[in-house]
Each structure stands twice: as C-alpha cells, then as structure tokens.
N, C-alpha and C positions, 0 to 999 in steps of 0.2 A: 670457319672453324670455331667448334666450341668451346668456348672458354673454360678452364680449368673450375673446377668447385674452389670455394676461399679456403678450405682447411688444406687440398692438395696442394694449391700455390701456394701457401705459407710455408707448406712439409718443403717445399721446392726451394723454396727462396733459405730454407733455413741449411738444406745439405748443401743448395750453393755454398754458402758461406763456414759450413761445418770446420774447412780446414784453417780458416784464420782463427777460428776460435780452437780449435786443436795449437797450432803456433802460439798462440799466449799462453796455454796451460804449459806447453814446453817450457817456455821462455821461463814462466812463473817458478815452473818445478826447479828450473837449472839454477835462479837467485836463490832460491830457498838452498839449495840443495850445495851451494858454495857455501853461504853462511853457517850450515848445519857442520858440513865438514871442517869448514874453520874451528867453529869453536868448541864442537863436541865428540866429530867425529873423523879424528886427522888423517889417520892410514885409509881413510876411503877418498881424498880430497884428491883428483887427478892434477898431474903435477906440466901433462903436453900441452893441454886446455887450459884457460879459467873458464871454469862452468857460470861464475858470473854474468860475465862478458859474452860469453857464447849467446846466453838467456837474453843481455837487453840489446844483443846485435837482432836477435827476431824478433823481438818487442819492432825493433825499431824499422825493419824490413816492411812490418807488417804497418806500420804506422803509414809511411811512404805509401803504402801500399793503396792504403784506406782513405788518408787525407784529403787527399786534392781532390780526389773522387768524390767524395762526401761534399766537399764545396758545390763542385757542380755540378754534384745532384742537387743541390737545393737552390745553388742560383742565387743566394744572397749569402753575405760575410758576415752580417749581421746574425741572422740563423745561425750561420757554423760556431758565429762565439759563444753565443748562448747556448746550444749547444756543449761547445767544451768548457764551458767555466763552471756548468753544473753537473756535468761529467767529471771533473775534475776535483774541484775544489770542494766541495762537501766531506769529501773521507779524508782528502791530504790537510783540511782544517783539524780533523777529528783526531789524526797519525799526531799532528803537532801538539795540542792540547794533552793526547794522552802521554805524548813522550817528557813533557811539561811538570804534569801530574806526578809521574813519576822518578822524577830526578832526586829528589831524595833518597830513592835505595838505587837508581841506575842514573850515574852522573851524566849530564847532558857532553854530547863530546866536546872535548877542549878546543877543537878547532872553531867552533863558531863563536862569531864575534858576541861578545858581553856586553852591546847596546843598543842603537836603533837601529843602527845599519841591517841587524842579522832580522829585525823586523820587515825592513824592507826589502831587504830581498828574496823572504820568504814570501812575503806578499806577491811578488809576480812568477817567482816561481823560475828566476831567473840565478839562482844560485851558484852554480857552477859558473855561468857567462859573466857573471859581478864578479866570479873570484871568493863565492862568499863559500861555508861547508852551511850543509842544513842537519839541523837538529837529530835527523837519522840519515845515516850515509848514501842508502839507496834514493834518495833524492834527488840527487845529484843527474840523475838518468830525466827529470821533468822538466829542466834547465833546458835540454837540449828537445826534447818535445815541445817545448814552448817554443824555443828560437825556430822549429819549423812551420809550426804553426803560424806564427808571424812572417815568416818567408811565403808558407805557401798562401799566405789572404792577400799577400802583397804583391804577388805573380799575379793570382786570379784575379783582381782589380785591375790590373793591367791588360788583363787576356794575352796574357803569357800561359800557352797552353805546350810549349815544346814537343811538337810535334816528330822532329827529330829524335827524341830520345835521349840528348846529349846533355842533359842539364845534370846529371851524376858526373860526369866528369870533370865540371867546371868547379865544386868544391872539392873534389879529390886531387886535381893539380895543386890549389888553393895549397893541401895540408903537406903536400910533395914540397911544396917552395917554405912553407912557414916553419914545417920541422926543419928543414935546412937553415933557417934563416935564425932562428932565436930560438934559444930554449925557455925561456919565461917570457911570460905577456909582458908589453911595453908599459900597459895602463892598469894602475892596481889601486886600491884605497876605496874608503867605504863610500866616498862622493858618487862612486858607479852604482852602489844600491839605492841611493836619492835619485841622484839623475833619471836612475830608468825606471824607478816607480815615478816619478812625475810626468816623464812620456809615456806610461805603460797606460797610467791612468787615464791620463786627457787624451791620447788614442784612443783608448777604448771605450771611453765617452763619448766621443765623436762617433766613433763607430756605430753605438750602439741607441744614439738620440738618431741617427741617418743623417748627422750634420759631415759637410765636407769626409765624405766615407772613404773616398779615392783617396785623398790626401793625407789622410789620415794611417790609411791603414796601408801606406807606401812608406810613412816616417817612420811607422813600427817595425817595419821588414827594412827598413836603413839601419835602425837600432840594433834588431836584433845582427846583422851584419855586422856590424864596426865591434859588437861587443863580442860577438864571437871572433874575431880575426884578433879584437886589438885586447880583451880583458879576460876569457876561457881563461880557465886554470889552467890548460896546456891546448895554445891555439891549434896544433895542427892535428889534436885527438878529436877537440871539437869539429871542425872542417870536414873528418876521415868521418865521422859521425852523421853529419849533414848528407854527405855524400852517399852514404850507404842507405838513408831514409827516401832520398832524389832517384835510387837504384831501384828500391820498392817502387817508387812512382813511373819509372821508365817501363818496368817490367809491366806493370797496368796496361801502362797505352800500347805497348808493345800485342798482348794478349787480346786487345780491343781492336789489333790493327791499323794504331794510332801513330807506331813511332817503330823504333829499330831494339836491337836485343844489344848489339854489338859495342855500344856505349859502357854498357851495364860490365860487360868484360872488361873494359879498359878502366873505369871507376874501380872495379875491385883490386886489379890489379895493381891499380895506386895506392888504394887503400892498406893493401894485404903487405907492400914492401915501402911504405913512410918510415917505419922503424929502423928500417935498416941504415937510414942517413940521418934520423932525425935527433937534433941535441939534447931534447928532453925524451928520453924512452929509457930511462933506467928502472922503472919499478918492474917486475919480473914479467910478469904478462902482457908486456907490449916489447921482450925480446923476440926477436925474430922469428924463430921458433914455434914460440907458442902463442904471438900474435898471428900469425897466418895459418897456423892451423885452427886455429881458432875461428878465423873468418871464413873459412874456407868450410868448417863444419857448419856455420850457421847456413850461409848461403847452398850449401848442401840438402837441408835442414828445409829450408826454406823452397828449395824445389820441389824436392819429394811430396813435401804437402799439397804443393801447387798441382803435380801430377796429379794428386788424387782428389782434386777438388771436383766437387758434383757427388761424389761417393759419400756413403753414410761411412762418418769415423765412430770410433769407441766414445759412450756417452759419457764417462768418466774423463775421457782428455778432451773433449767439447766442453764438458761443466767445469772442468779446473777454466778451461778458458773462459768463459762467462766471469769467472770470481776471480779473476786473474788478477785485475789492479787491489782486491784487496789481500791476495794472499800476497801479495810484493809488498804492499805497505803494513801488513799488519802480524809477518811473519819475524820481522827485527825486534820490534817491542816485546814479544812474547819470548825469544830467545833472550834477548838480554836480562828479563825478568827472573826467566829460569835458571840463566848462570848464576844470576846475584844469589838464588835461593839454593843452589844446589853445586855451586862452588865448581872450584878448576876441573873441567872434565877432558881435559885432553892426555891427559897421563893416568886417568881411568882405565880400570878393566874394558877388553872389548866389550862383556856383556853388558857392565852398565851406560858405557858408550851408544850401544842398539837399543838401549831400553829409553835412552833420554832421546835417541832420534825420535823410535814410534812414539813419543811422550807428547814431543813436540808437534809431528804430525794427525796426533788423535784429539788435541786442540785446535790447531791450525784451521783444520779444515771446516767444524764449525763454527768457528769465529769468525774464519771471513763469508762464509755464508750469510750469518747473521751483518756484517757490518753491509756486505752487498744488497742484502735485504730491506735492512732499516733508515741506510744514510746513502748507498749510490742510487737505488732505484727511485726512492722518493726524488731525491735531487733530479735525479732525471728526466721523470714524470713533471716536476714544475718545471724545469727547461723548457720542455713541449711544451709545456702551455701557453707561457711566456712566448715563443717563439710563433705558436698560430697567431698571438695578438697582433704579428707583424704582418702577416699576410693579408 
C-alpha cells in the first residue's frame, strides 16, 4: 500500500480530531455565555440548565477522553508532565498577573485568602481541592483538571489500563456516598495549601529528574485523591467531576475495542442522581432538575460530536476550540473591566445589553487569538523542545 502524502496524512489526522476541537469551542462559548448573560444580558440566561456547568462538563469529558491516551502515546510520564506544565502555566500565570494588575479598578474576589496560602494554592492549581478560591472564579475547574492528571499519571505508572471500563463507576459511587455522608469537607485550613504545595513540588521534581518516578507519581496520585475526598470545596461534586472525566476515558477505550460502554451509563446515572440526596446541594444549578438536564445535555453533545468524528466540521467552531483555553481565561477579566467601565447593565435597555454582548465578543476573539499566539504556542514549543531532550 502506498503511503498517503504527508500533507494528506496531516489533514486526515486534523480532521479526525476536529470533533474534539469543536467540543472545546462549544464548551468555551457556553462558559462565556454563562458569564455574559449573568452580568450583562440576564433575560437571555437559561434557567433550566446552567450554561457554564454544561460547558465545563463538556471540557471534562474531552480531557478524560484524551489525557490517558496522551500518556500512553508518549509512554513517558516525564514527557507528559512537561507537556502539561508548558501547556497550562504560561497563560494561567499571565491571567493571575493581569488580574492582580487590574485590582485597583476591579477588586480581587473577597473569597481569595489574603496571605501566602493563596500563593501556594495557585502554584499547584489545586485551588478547589484545598478549599481555596482563585483570583478568577473560572480557575476552579483547573483544580479538577490537575487532580485528574495526577490520578491518571499514577494509574499509568502502576500499569492500570481499566480494560473493563469500570473506572468511572468508582468515583461516581464515592460521589453518591460522600454526598450523603457529609455536608462539608472534613479537613480545612491554610495548611492544606502549604502541604499540597510541598508534596506537589517534591513529587514533580522527582518525576522530572527521573528519580523514583513510580513512587513519586503514586504519592502525587494518593495526595490528589485525599484532597478530593477530604478537603475539596464540595467533596461529592469533586468526585462526580472525576467520574465524568473517567467516563471520557472509558468511552475512548470502548471506541478502540478495549472496554465496555455500560459502566459509563451507570456512572452517568449516579452522577446525575447524587444531588437528589446530597446534603450539600443548595445552590441552584445542582438542584436535581437543573443538574440532571445539564448532565444529560453535556453527554448528548459529546455523543453527537463523536458521531461526527472523521467529518469536516465548521472551521469557525474548530478554530474556537484551538483557542478555547485562552477564551476561557481571558473572557472574565475582559468582562469585569467592561462592567467596571460601563456600570451595571442588568437593568439597562435590551439594545444596550446586546450591544455590550457584541462588544465583549468583538474584543474577546482577537484577544484570545493574541494570547494563544504569543503565550500558549511559545510555551508549547518550549515544552516540546525540553521533552525531546529526555528521549
């Protein structure tokens, strides 16, 4: 068989992954829509679902689908961590610096600790897992991304591949039990930020140095699991998110003929039902009707996109997916600044509200492209260069 030309093969590979970029683009738009309708266009905000949670659930499914596969493809946990660090931290740190620079005009959230523990919590990204608030309230999702990376890396070095696809059921059961067992995390305090930073830094240093890689990875995974269950802001919710991510992993294994699909349905049912009995489920978007519909819609979106894999999708949507991380972190500082300049918009005329929405999008898209071009891409290239030196 004659090999396809390099350009044709590259296009085929890009097309094969277009559906994941499309999902990222939809997820980012949903989160932007949630915040934009909250502060500027409240009459457009849906109440039957939560747009923001819908978007992040889609993101989590994509992460669960791709991250363990990425680990196995690289075959080296050190290469994986270099890629993750240089993928996430440049823009993340820039967003923190920007938010602090804007603090004379847009106050940093009151929930953020005014001591060194905030620095420690932000350094690991484990904000929600240690009960600390981020300078941007969108950063809470990165806590669970990091928890998942730590757990996935630990399972990888232990050789756990979950051929039966039952892994998502375990955190889903934990979510169901912890939701009934306690209304607040058993552990709290600034010390959690410092201890997790010490373990995180020491563990990653060992991994990247190639010393005691297996032991360090397992220790980091155990720490992540302990934080998730005993100190995350709402333990059942954290466990449910991890179940969603491992559902993405199980779907990927099923697609490759390496697992079964029915555990995904069991996990989804448990995740959707947990707010029915959870002691901590008072905020509006985890009331059962809203939460269940949001979970169902996110799952349906992922399934529909997966059915279209291999097909060419709208370039505008896949393009948004490419810059989705920038969209996610840049939109909130921009929106907060505009709200500070323009004043309260929730009771403004509808035309003015729609104008503000159009202005936000007109500024956000080029700003996101710029941050992707000049922050994300250089960081990724540097990470790839460093990773090549390990091989």
